[in-house]
PADOTI-193172 format. One line per 3 residues: number of its first residue (from 1); for each residue x, y, z of C-alpha. Coordinates in steps of 0.25 Angstrom, whole numbers, plus 5000, padded with zeros to 4 digits. Layout:
! residues N
NUM> X/Y/Z  ...
! end
This chain:
! residues 492
1> 4969/5037/4926  4961/5049/4923  4949/5047/4913
4> 4942/5058/4905  4927/5059/4907  4919/5052/4896
7> 4912/5062/4888  4900/5058/4880  4889/5068/4879
10> 4884/5065/4865  4870/5060/4864  4869/5046/4860
13> 4863/5048/4846  4874/5058/4843  4885/5047/4847
16> 4877/5037/4838  4877/5046/4826  4893/5046/4827
19> 4894/5031/4829  4885/5029/4817  4894/5038/4809
22> 4906/5029/4812  4912/5039/4822  4912/5050/4812
25> 4908/5064/4816  4895/5070/4812  4895/5082/4803
28> 4891/5094/4810  4891/5109/4808  4889/5116/4794
31> 4887/5107/4783  4898/5114/4775  4908/5112/4786
34> 4922/5107/4781  4925/5093/4786  4937/5085/4789
37> 4940/5071/4793  4947/5067/4806  4955/5054/4808
40> 4951/5046/4820  4957/5033/4826  4952/5026/4838
43> 4957/5016/4848  4949/5007/4858  4953/4995/4867
46> 4950/4985/4856  4953/4993/4843  4965/5002/4843
49> 4968/5013/4832  4955/5011/4824  4954/5022/4813
52> 4940/5028/4814  4931/5034/4803  4936/5049/4800
55> 4929/5060/4807  4923/5072/4800  4927/5085/4807
58> 4915/5095/4806  4913/5109/4810  4909/5111/4825
61> 4895/5109/4829  4890/5108/4843  4899/5106/4856
64> 4912/5098/4856  4916/5088/4866  4930/5092/4864
67> 4936/5104/4857  4951/5104/4852  4958/5118/4854
70> 4966/5121/4841  4969/5135/4845  4978/5133/4857
73> 4988/5121/4855  4995/5115/4867  5008/5107/4868
76> 5016/5102/4856  5016/5086/4855  5030/5081/4851
79> 5026/5067/4850  5022/5053/4855  5031/5041/4857
82> 5036/5029/4865  5049/5024/4872  5060/5015/4867
85> 5064/5006/4878  5071/4992/4877  5059/4983/4880
88> 5051/4990/4869  5062/4986/4859  5064/4972/4865
91> 5049/4969/4864  5047/4974/4850  5060/4966/4846
94> 5052/4953/4849  5043/4956/4837  5045/4952/4823
97> 5052/4964/4816  5041/4968/4807  5031/4969/4820
100> 5042/4978/4827  5043/4987/4815  5028/4988/4814
103> 5027/4993/4828  5038/5003/4827  5032/5008/4814
106> 5019/5010/4821  5025/5017/4833  5035/5026/4825
109> 5032/5028/4810  5026/5041/4807  5011/5040/4803
112> 5010/5026/4806  5006/5023/4821  5011/5030/4833
115> 5020/5040/4827  5029/5041/4839  5039/5052/4837
118> 5046/5053/4851  5051/5042/4860  5058/5040/4873
121> 5070/5030/4876  5077/5027/4889  5092/5030/4892
124> 5096/5016/4897  5088/5006/4906  5074/5009/4909
127> 5062/5002/4914  5059/4995/4900  5074/4992/4897
130> 5079/4977/4896  5088/4979/4908  5096/4989/4916
133> 5106/4997/4908  5112/5010/4905  5122/5015/4895
136> 5134/5015/4904  5135/5006/4917  5150/5008/4919
139> 5151/5015/4933  5158/5028/4933  5158/5029/4918
142> 5156/5044/4918  5162/5046/4904  5152/5036/4898
145> 5163/5028/4892  5155/5015/4893  5142/5021/4888
148> 5134/5012/4878  5120/5011/4873  5123/4996/4868
151> 5110/4991/4875  5101/5001/4867  5107/4995/4854
154> 5098/4983/4857  5085/4990/4860  5083/5005/4861
157> 5091/5009/4849  5084/4999/4839  5071/5003/4845
160> 5073/5017/4843  5079/5016/4829  5067/5007/4825
163> 5058/5018/4829  5067/5028/4821  5065/5020/4808
166> 5050/5024/4809  5051/5038/4815  5065/5044/4812
169> 5061/5057/4819  5058/5050/4832  5061/5059/4844
172> 5068/5051/4856  5071/5055/4870  5078/5047/4881
175> 5078/5046/4896  5086/5037/4906  5079/5028/4917
178> 5092/5027/4924  5107/5032/4923  5118/5022/4923
181> 5118/5015/4937  5131/5020/4941  5126/5035/4940
184> 5115/5032/4951  5117/5031/4966  5111/5017/4966
187> 5119/5011/4955  5106/5004/4949  5097/5006/4937
190> 5084/5006/4946  5081/5016/4957  5071/5007/4965
193> 5072/4994/4971  5061/4983/4968  5053/4983/4981
196> 5043/4973/4984  5031/4983/4983  5035/4985/4969
199> 5032/4971/4965  5017/4973/4970  5016/4982/4958
202> 5026/4975/4948  5027/4961/4952  5036/4958/4941
205> 5046/4969/4945  5060/4964/4943  5071/4966/4953
208> 5081/4977/4950  5092/4975/4961  5091/4988/4967
211> 5092/4988/4982  5082/4997/4990  5093/5006/4996
214> 5098/5010/4982  5084/5015/4977  5083/5029/4971
217> 5072/5039/4977  5063/5049/4970  5069/5063/4973
220> 5083/5058/4974  5094/5057/4963  5098/5043/4960
223> 5108/5048/4950  5122/5051/4956  5122/5066/4957
226> 5136/5069/4953  5142/5077/4942  5150/5066/4936
229> 5137/5057/4935  5129/5068/4929  5139/5071/4919
232> 5141/5056/4915  5126/5054/4914  5124/5066/4905
235> 5135/5060/4896  5127/5047/4897  5115/5054/4891
238> 5124/5060/4880  5131/5046/4877  5117/5040/4876
241> 5112/5051/4866  5124/5050/4858  5124/5035/4857
244> 5110/5035/4852  5112/5046/4842  5124/5038/4836
247> 5113/5027/4834  5104/5037/4826  5095/5039/4838
250> 5094/5054/4843  5088/5056/4856  5082/5070/4857
253> 5079/5072/4872  5082/5065/4885  5076/5065/4899
256> 5087/5063/4910  5079/5053/4919  5066/5044/4917
259> 5057/5046/4930  5067/5053/4938  5059/5052/4951
262> 5057/5037/4950  5066/5026/4956  5062/5014/4949
265> 5065/4999/4949  5069/5000/4935  5080/5010/4929
268> 5077/5023/4936  5084/5035/4942  5078/5045/4951
271> 5083/5060/4951  5079/5073/4957  5075/5084/4948
274> 5087/5091/4953  5096/5080/4950  5091/5079/4936
277> 5092/5094/4934  5106/5093/4938  5109/5082/4928
280> 5102/5090/4917  5114/5100/4918  5123/5088/4914
283> 5114/5082/4904  5110/5094/4896  5123/5098/4890
286> 5124/5083/4884  5110/5084/4878  5112/5098/4873
289> 5124/5095/4865  5116/5083/4859  5104/5092/4856
292> 5095/5083/4865  5084/5088/4874  5083/5086/4889
295> 5069/5084/4896  5067/5083/4910  5060/5069/4914
298> 5054/5060/4915  5045/5066/4925  5037/5055/4932
301> 5031/5063/4944  5020/5073/4945  5030/5083/4950
304> 5031/5096/4942  5041/5102/4951  5052/5092/4947
307> 5051/5097/4933  5051/5111/4938  5063/5109/4946
310> 5071/5104/4933  5066/5114/4924  5069/5125/4933
313> 5083/5120/4937  5094/5128/4929  5102/5115/4928
316> 5091/5108/4920  5079/5118/4916  5085/5124/4904
319> 5089/5110/4898  5075/5104/4900  5067/5104/4887
322> 5056/5095/4892  5050/5086/4903  5045/5072/4902
325> 5034/5066/4911  5029/5052/4913  5020/5045/4924
328> 5017/5054/4935  5024/5065/4928  5011/5067/4921
331> 5006/5075/4933  5018/5085/4931  5017/5088/4916
334> 5005/5097/4916  5011/5107/4926  5025/5107/4919
337> 5018/5110/4906  5011/5122/4912  5024/5128/4918
340> 5033/5124/4906  5024/5125/4894  5035/5125/4884
343> 5042/5113/4890  5041/5100/4882  5034/5089/4890
346> 5034/5074/4887  5026/5062/4893  5038/5053/4893
349> 5032/5039/4897  5018/5033/4896  5014/5027/4909
352> 5018/5012/4907  5006/5004/4911  5006/4989/4915
355> 5009/4981/4903  4994/4978/4900  4993/4989/4889
358> 4978/4989/4891  4968/5000/4887  4966/5005/4901
361> 4980/5009/4901  4979/5015/4888  4967/5024/4893
364> 4976/5028/4905  4987/5032/4895  4977/5041/4887
367> 4975/5048/4900  4990/5050/4902  4992/5055/4888
370> 4981/5066/4890  4987/5070/4903  5001/5072/4897
373> 4997/5078/4884  4987/5088/4890  4998/5091/4901
376> 5008/5096/4890  5016/5084/4885  5022/5085/4872
379> 5025/5070/4870  5019/5057/4875  5028/5045/4876
382> 5024/5030/4879  5034/5021/4886  5035/5007/4881
385> 5034/5005/4866  5033/4990/4867  5034/4979/4877
388> 5032/4964/4878  5019/4959/4882  5017/4962/4897
391> 5026/4975/4896  5036/4970/4907  5049/4978/4909
394> 5062/4973/4914  5058/4977/4928  5045/4970/4928
397> 5035/4982/4925  5024/4979/4914  5021/4991/4906
400> 5013/4995/4894  5018/4997/4880  5014/5002/4866
403> 5017/4989/4860  5016/4975/4867  5024/4964/4861
406> 5021/4949/4863  5035/4943/4861  5030/4929/4861
409> 5019/4931/4850  5028/4941/4843  5016/4951/4842
412> 5013/4965/4847  5002/4974/4850  5000/4989/4851
415> 4994/4993/4865  4983/5002/4868  4992/5013/4873
418> 4999/5013/4859  4986/5016/4852  4983/5027/4862
421> 4997/5034/4860  4995/5032/4845  4982/5040/4845
424> 4990/5052/4848  5004/5049/4842  4999/5045/4829
427> 4992/5058/4826  4998/5069/4835  5010/5074/4828
430> 5023/5079/4834  5021/5094/4835  5006/5093/4838
433> 4999/5102/4848  4990/5097/4859  4977/5104/4859
436> 4968/5107/4870  4954/5102/4871  4941/5106/4878
439> 4927/5100/4880  4920/5089/4888  4928/5078/4880
442> 4942/5078/4886  4947/5064/4883  4956/5069/4872
445> 4969/5075/4867  4971/5084/4855  4982/5089/4846
448> 4985/5097/4833  4996/5092/4824  5006/5101/4817
451> 4998/5098/4804  4986/5104/4812  4978/5090/4813
454> 4971/5088/4826  4972/5075/4834  4962/5072/4845
457> 4964/5060/4853  4952/5056/4862  4947/5045/4871
460> 4933/5039/4873  4935/5032/4886  4921/5028/4888
463> 4913/5015/4885  4904/5022/4874  4907/5029/4861
466> 4909/5044/4863  4906/5055/4853  4915/5067/4855
469> 4915/5080/4847  4928/5087/4845  4929/5102/4841
472> 4943/5104/4834  4943/5118/4829  4932/5120/4818
475> 4930/5105/4817  4923/5094/4825  4925/5080/4826
478> 4915/5071/4833  4920/5056/4834  4913/5045/4842
481> 4924/5038/4850  4923/5024/4853  4922/5019/4867
484> 4935/5018/4874  4943/5024/4863  4955/5033/4860
487> 4953/5041/4847  4962/5050/4839  4955/5061/4829
490> 4964/5067/4819  4958/5080/4812  4966/5087/4801
! end
């Protein structure tokens, strides 16, 4: 994990003057300077989301530790969000209804908490579904006569509709982890057998029943590469979109495969970039007739040429409206953004952690957020909204979540990564522009909202309080950040 260099060059007496002022900025510059108040909220390991005394913005005086460039805005931010998966809903469903509604309101209601505006959902089984399933497991059903989303009526549909109660304009996109098994060469949801060496890392890993000789391989297509299968799978997507729309849920974008390079012990399906490009030719007409966008992804490798090959392929390139990146894909996003600056780029899945939901991983997450957003990402999404205590999946993998539910005590808690994400999502509006920054203090992100307000999110990762001077246009903010804290400043 990369860590920004701690910058603290203010003399001790200067820092103490700020501390004695309760964290407010010292007035500086001409006495007649116009002033404005900036909102400030801070999170530490022991005190999440504490509103601080408002800061006084003053005319610039002296050198700044960080300067926010208002003149050259960068990429547009479409929003922040999370994912609807089955174990998210089953965990929330163990709580009293009033508590569940309180959580959903905090996550989705405008102006209340996280302000989530864009979310992901799976198409069929995934690593945090209750079990294996697809929407059509009838072998050879190329006409999709037996297609059904009955499974989702119990979990995903009530989850999404509950969120829509609080955020009716919620944008939603979807991707499959695995096609129906009869469309794959190995006729199984998984693409990797559970080998003994895996148990050294994941001792609780569940058996999946896949023989070693039926495993998929990175760089090979596990989906059957025949026209009738491509046509049927495109129809599968179309049926999925139509069925959800009939239930009042409009899905605005799809990605054809989650982590297409990765054979996993849970539902997965490796493809080659060429195989996906070919499938896009079948899928795009079904999407276009429904006014649904197509993104390429999710990209989980630091290999920019995989993206280039799909974007430059005449079968797929004209249809691709954006690209999604996660995990090691963070190493490819900056180069793709440089070559295709007008292309929409999503960070599609927050790295999942180990179920401990501790502050250390929260700090690591901040590093990921900085990397993706400074590399050109237009949206940032978390993976597990809610999990039961321990965060164990159907397949035995413990992961982090925004909310942890204790099903025995019927209680819940928001985890550190939730508050970190909220430090951005609560304040950064859809349509905001990211702003570049300069100076010796680099542990920050900055944005300008459509209403022209400025959002600065910064970390003090040190063990001592840190005074930082921010120059924002013709104004200066000079907070003193608590040790080991995340902070958001909002300047109107």
